[in-house]
N, C-alpha and C positions, 0 to 999 in steps of 0.2 A: 532039741534044736528048734528055734522059732522059724519055721519055714516061711511064715508070713513076711518077716523082715527080709529074708533072702529073696523071696519072690518079688517083693516090692523093689528091691535094689535092681533086679533084672529088668523090671518094667520101667523103672526110672532110667536105666542106662539106654534102653531102646528109644525112649522119648528124647533123652538128651542128645543122642547121636543124630536124631532127626531134626534137632533144633538149629536155627540159624544163629550163629554166634557173632559177636562183635569182633572186629579186627583189633585186638588189644593184647597187651602183655599180662598174663594171669599168674604172675609170680610175685614173691615178696620183694621188699626193697633190697634184700640181700641176695636175691636171685633164686630162692627156693621155689620150685614148682609146687603149686598147691592143687589138690583135687577140686573138681567143681562142686562136690557135695561130700559131707561126712555123715556116717551113721554107725550103727552097731557093727562090730566085726562079724564076718561070716560065721554062722552057727550060734551066735550069742542069743541068749534068752532074754527078751525085754518084754515084760508083761504089758499088755495093752498098747503095744507099739503102734497099732493101727491108728491110735488117736494122735500120734506124732507123725508117722508116715514119712513120705518122701516128697520133695518139692514137685508140684505139678500134678498131684493126684489127690483125690478125695481123702480126707476132708479139708485139704489145702492149709493145714496148720502151718506148714513150712513154706507156703507161697503158692502162687498160681501157676508158675512156669518152671519146667524142669531145670532150665539153665539159670534161673534167678536173674541177676543183673548182668551175667555174662552175655545174655541174649540182647537185652535192652535195659538201659538204665532208666531211672525214674524221670519224669518230665519236671524240669525246673520251671515252676509257674509262680512268678512273683505277683502278689496281690497289690494293685496300685490304682490310685485314682484320687485326684484332688482338683479343686478349682473348676475350670470349665473344660470343655472337650479339647480345646487347642492345647492347653497346658498338659493335660493327661496324655494326649497323643505324643507330645514331645518326650514325656517320661517313658512311654511304651517303646518308642524307637531307641531310647538309650538302653533300656533293659534288653531288648532284642539284640542290639549291637554288641552288648557285653556278654552275650551267650545264653540269654534266657530262651527256653524252649516253648513257652506258651504264655498267654496272657490271662490274668484273672482280674476282672473289673470290680473295683470298689465304688459304690455309689454313695452320694451324700444322703443326709437324713430326709429331706423333702422327697427325693426320688424313692427311697425305701418305703415311704409312707404314701406313695402314689399322688404326690402333690406337685404342682408346677412351681417354678422358681419365683413367680410373682404372686403366689398365694400368700396372703398376710401371715399365715401360720408358718411359712418358710423363712420369715425374716430372721437374719442372723445365722442361718444354718446352711446357706447355699454354698456348695463347694468345700465345706469345712471337713467333713469326715469321708469324703469321696468326691467323685465327679458328678456334676449336675447334668442330668439328661431329661429334657422336656419333650423332645419329639425326635422323629427319625433324622431330621437335619443334624441334630447333635450327634447321633450315632454315626452319620456320614463323616463328620469331622473327627470323631473319636478314633476311627479306623482309617483315616485318610493316609494313603501310602502304605497301608498294611493289608495285603491281600487276604481276605477272610477265607478264601478257598484253600490257602496254603498254611494256615496256622490254627491250632486248637485254641478256643476261647472259652474261658469259664466266667460265669457271671454270678456273683454272690448277692442274690436278692430273692426274696420269697413272696411277700405280699403282692406286689405288682410284677412278679416274674413273667407272667404270660404276656401282658402287653409290651414289656421291655423286650422280650424275645421276639415278638412280632416286629418291633422296630429294627431289631438286629437282622431279621430275615429280609425286611424291606431294604435295609442298607446294603446287605450282601447282594441282593438282586440288582440294585443300582450300580454296584461295582462290576456287574457282569458275571458274578460267581454262579456256579451250578449249585443252587440252594440244596438240592437233594444229596449233595456230597459233603455238606458242612459237617464239621466235627468239633465237639466241645462238650461243655457241661453247664446246665442251668440248675441253680440250687432248688428253687420252687417248693422246698419243704415247709409246709405251713404248720405242721404239727409242732415243730420246735419253736415256732413263733409264740404259740399259745403257752408252751411249756416254759420257755426261757427268754427269748429275745423281745417279744411283745410288739412286733411290727406286722400286725395283720390289718386287713381292710374290711373284711366282711365276716359274718358268722362262719363256722367251720364248713358246713355243708356246701355253700356256694364256692368256697375255695376248693374243696375236693372236686366239685363239678368241673372247674377250670383245669385242675390237674389231670383229671381223667380225660378231658378233651385233648390236652397237650400230649399225654401218653399215646392216645390213639393216633393223633396227627403225625407225631414223630415216627412211630412204628411203621406207618404207611408211607410217609413221604421223605423222612430224613433219618434213615435207619442207623447211621453212625453217631448221630447226636444223642447225648444222654440228657433227657429232659428233666431228670429228677435226681438231685444229689441230696441224700438224706444226711442231715447235719447234726453231729454230736458236738461239734466245736463250741457252739454257743451254749449248749447245756453245760459243758465243762467250765466254760468261762463264767457262767452264772454261779458256780460254786459247788457243782456236783462232785461226787467221788468218781474214780475211774470205773468202778463197777456200775454206777448209775449212768454214766455217760454211755458205756457199752450197752446196757440193757435198754435204756430209754430210746437210744438211737436205733438199735436193731428192731425194737418193738414198733417204732414209727415205720421202719422199712417194711415190716410184715403187714402193717396197715395199708401201705401203698400197694403191696402185692395183692392184698384182698380187694383193693379198689380196682386194679387191673383185671382181676378175675371176674369181678362183678360186672365189668364192661364187656365181658366175653372175649377179652384179649388172650392170645396164646402165650402162656408163661414162658415158653422157649423163645418167643420173639421179644416180649417186653422186659423180662427180667434182666437181660444183659444191658438194657438201657438205664438200669438203676445203678447209681454209684453212691459212695459215702464220703463224708468229710469229717475227719477226726482231729482232735486236739492232741498235740505231742507235748506233754507236761514234763516237769523237771525230774520226777522219780523214774530214773532210767529204765530199770528192769520191769517195773510195773507197766510202763507204757508199751514196751516190746511185747510183754505178755498179753496186754489188752488187744493189740492188733492181731496177734496170732489166734486168740480166743474168738475174736470177731469173725475171722474167716471160717473157723471151724463151726461155730454156731450157725452162721448164715447158710453154709452148705448143707448142714444137717436138716435145718428147718425147711429150706427150699425143696430138698429132696423128699423128706419124710412127711411134712405137713402140707406142702402145697403142690407136690407132684412133679417138680422139675426133674427132667431126666438127663438133659445134656449138661456137660461140665460148664459151658459158658453161662447157662442159666443159674448154676449153683455158685458161680464165682462172686466173691465180694471184692470189688475194686474200690480203692479209696484214695482220696487226696488228704494230705496232712498239712496243718499249719502249726508252727511252734506256738507255745502258749503265751498269748498276750498278757494274761493275768499274772504270769510269773515275772514279768519285767518290772523293774523298780525305777522310780524317779530318783532315788538316792543312788549315787555312784553308777550312773547309767552305762558306763563302759563295761561294767560287769555283765550287762545284758548280752554282749557278744558271746561270752562264755556260755551263758544259759542257753542261748539259741543254738549254739553249736552242739551242745549235749542233747538237746531235744531233737534237733534234726538228725543226729546220729541214731537216736532211738527209733525215729520214724523209718530210717533206712534199714536198720537191722530188723525192724518189724515188717519190712516188705512193702512200703508205700509205693503207690503207682505214680504219684506226683507230689510235689512238696513246695510249700512256701515258707521262707524263713523271715521272721520278724526283724525289723531294724531296731537298733539300740535306742533310738529316740522316740519310738512309737508310744511309749507311756506318757510322753510330753506333748506330742503333736504328730501330724503326718510325717512320714520319713523325708529327711533331706536327701538330695541326690547322692551325697557321699555315704550316708547311712544305708541307703537302698543298695548301693554297690557293694558295701561290706556284707550285707545280708545275702546278696547273690553269690559273692565269692565264697561265703561259708559253705554253701552247697557244693560249689565247684571243688573246693579243697577236699571235702569228704569224698566226692566222686572220683577225683583224679589222683589223690595222694595217699589215702589211708589204706587202700587195699581191701576195703569191706565189700567191694563189688565183685571180688574174685571168686567168692564161695556163696552158694545158695544157702540161706538161713544158717550162718556160721555159728549161732548160739544154740541151735536145735539140739536137744538131748541134755542140755544143762539141767541138773537136778533142780536147782533153784528156779530156773525159768519155767520148766515144765510144771512144777508144783504151783507156781504163781499163775500160769495159764489155766490150769485146772480149777484153781480157786476162783478166779474171775469168771470163768464159765459157769461154775456152780452158783455164784452169787447172782449172775445175770438170769439164770433159769428160775431162781426164786422170785426175782422181780417180775419176770414174764408171767408166772403163775398168779401173782397178785393183780396184775393188770387184767388178765383174762377173767379173774373172779369178779371184777367190777362190771363186766359186760353181761347183759341179759341173755345174749345169744352165744356166749363163749368165744366170740371173735376178738382178735386183738384190736381191731378198729373200734368196736363198741367200748372196750375197756379204756382205750386212749381218750375217746370223746367224753366218757364219764369222768375220767381222771382230770381232764381239762376243766370240765364244768364244775367239779367239786374242789378244784384247787389242790388236788393230791400231789401232782408233780411238783408244783411250786413249793409246797410244804416240805416235801422230801429234800429238795435242793437247798431250801433255806436252812433246814436242820443240819445238813452236812456242812454248809458254808459257815454256820455259826460255830459248829464244833471245831472246825479248822482255825477260825479266828481266835477262839479261846486258847488253843494250843500255841498260836503265834504270840499272843499277848503274855502268856505265862512263860514263854521261852522254850517250851517243849519242842516246837518246830522253829528252826533257825533260818533266817534269810540274811545273807551277807550284805552288809551296808544298811540294813533296816533295824534288826534287833541284835546284831553282833558285828564286830569289826567295823564300827561306824566311822572311825577316823579316816580321813581321805585327803589327798592332795589334788583331787580332780577339780577342774574348773567347769563352770556351767557350759553346756553344749549349745551350739547355735541350732535353732529349730526353724522348720518351715512354717511360715505364717501366710495364710490365705487372705488376700486383701478384700475389703468390703466392696471394692470396685468390681470384683467378679460378680457379685450379686446384682449390682447396678447394670452391668453390661449384659448379663444373662436375661434380666427382665426386659431390657431395651430390645435385645435381639428377638426375644419371644414375641414382643408386641409387633415388630416389623414382620415377623414370619406369619403371624395371624392375619395381618392386613393383606399380605400378598397371596395367600393360599385361596383355593376355590372353596368358599364356605359351604356352598350347596353340596359339594362332594363330601365334605366332612360330615355335614348333618345327615346325609343319606347313609354314609358308612356307619355312623354311630347308631342310626335307627335300625340298620340291618343287623348290627351286632346285638342289639337288645331283642330284635325279633328272633334271632337264633337262640338267645338265652331263654326266651319264653316258649319256643317251639320244641326245645330239646335237641336241636341240631348242634353239631360240633361248631363251637364258636371261633375256632382259630382262623379259618379263611376270612370271616367277616372282620376280625380284629386286625389281620394283616392289611386288609383294604383300608381300614381306618388309619393305621400307621402310615401306609403309603400316601394317603391324602393329607398327611401332616396333622392329624388330630393329636392333641397333646396328651401326655400321660395323665394329667389332671382331668382332662375331659373324658378320657376313656374310663378311668377309675371312678370319676364322679357319676357318670351314667350308670355304672354298675352298682355303685353305692345307693343311688336313687332306686334302682330296681330291687336290690337285695337287702338293703339296710346295713347298718353298722353293727359293731359288736362291742360289748362292754364286759370286762372281766369281773366275775363275782369277787367281792372283797374277801380277803382271808386274814385272820388275825392269829 
């Protein structure tokens, strides 16, 4: 008899009984009452059952909470941003009124690159792939009528994440919010920029300096805010395999743990402030297995390699976005089906928050109708399918558990390769060398090329693309951002510069550079610069002058 499984069930039952449950009907559509969790029958022998375990206990393969979604469902967090702050504010209010539970800000390309809207290099890009944010005044408008103290806000930005966050804090203060109680997530993950997305501002070390400062500041002053969301999404969208996404992302996370420890931070305090952002792709079971393996790997490494003792410090909490790269321009209505399947995989994998892509995102930013369909997709899964009634309902499936083990083993092999590249055996050292030598990029390129070959040969089939291509569909109407947005944004920025106290801006920027040179935490000085209406381009430009730029080594 496997006493471990039986003892685990008893531990789970005690924790479940102590959990706060939602007031909801946890029965099937036909009225059958279902148990909150399922596992081996009493006395059954299940070898290595501790690797599967029970929801809410180490290694958290089956989820972080004993009650699963019976206690709390995932946060519906729709990623949105386009045009200027006024237009995006209107879209946010629509999403919140339709039942969205949190906001996730999409920024335009100039903002992602730390440039102002009137920078000549911004021409033609202002407001097109997200909202244009030039200074705190734009942040005020972006969240006008949306109390930041009452809602969680995620911001998907890495290179200029720290100055953007300082503008967010300045805007929250202007609203009268208790800044110390703000909650949300900032992406900030610069490793994945060098690996996949390519939106960096400086060499790696200055970026890590800023991230370390932010981790320190949030741990001390804004404990509920998660200052670092480690992103595998962009790695997968660049063409990686599921195992590569899993391994590269968690390796980056270990690098940030090493950064926090090098700053003398208490792992029990800062590790709960780390979160993750994964892609939910179209291979249903592989994605579920990936999420389960991620929780198990993270918990084990945090406990055994980095000394985290509390469960909260061992938890891997993650946001998921359905796969943009899986969407097709051909027969775009099919994208609703793809997104629903991918969202269901994320939910069955235990995601903590979720964004569902719109059917037209392969063509343009989402129309209001498409955004609503994407939102309703999550709500149908949450309210109608019954998947929230049981914690980890697929746990114990022979196929799923074997796939979880396989992905974990492949990830461990990749971790070993990364650490071998480091002179000191650290994950951080291996990541930096892998970036410098183009190793990550080459691995992703090879995986992407292999998939493309299978697609072109017909070994992998995509409906509407290389099979079932006949269609009665008509072209969809897409959202188009007017060039007038760029003109108005530049005009408003000129007026804002003329009205501000330039001496205060200059003093704040000088203080920020002084902090950079002295080794002081730069966040307070950057908040002052944001409060004085220093622009994003001015803040990032001053830091570029101080630290220099970065050019990727060519790889062939």
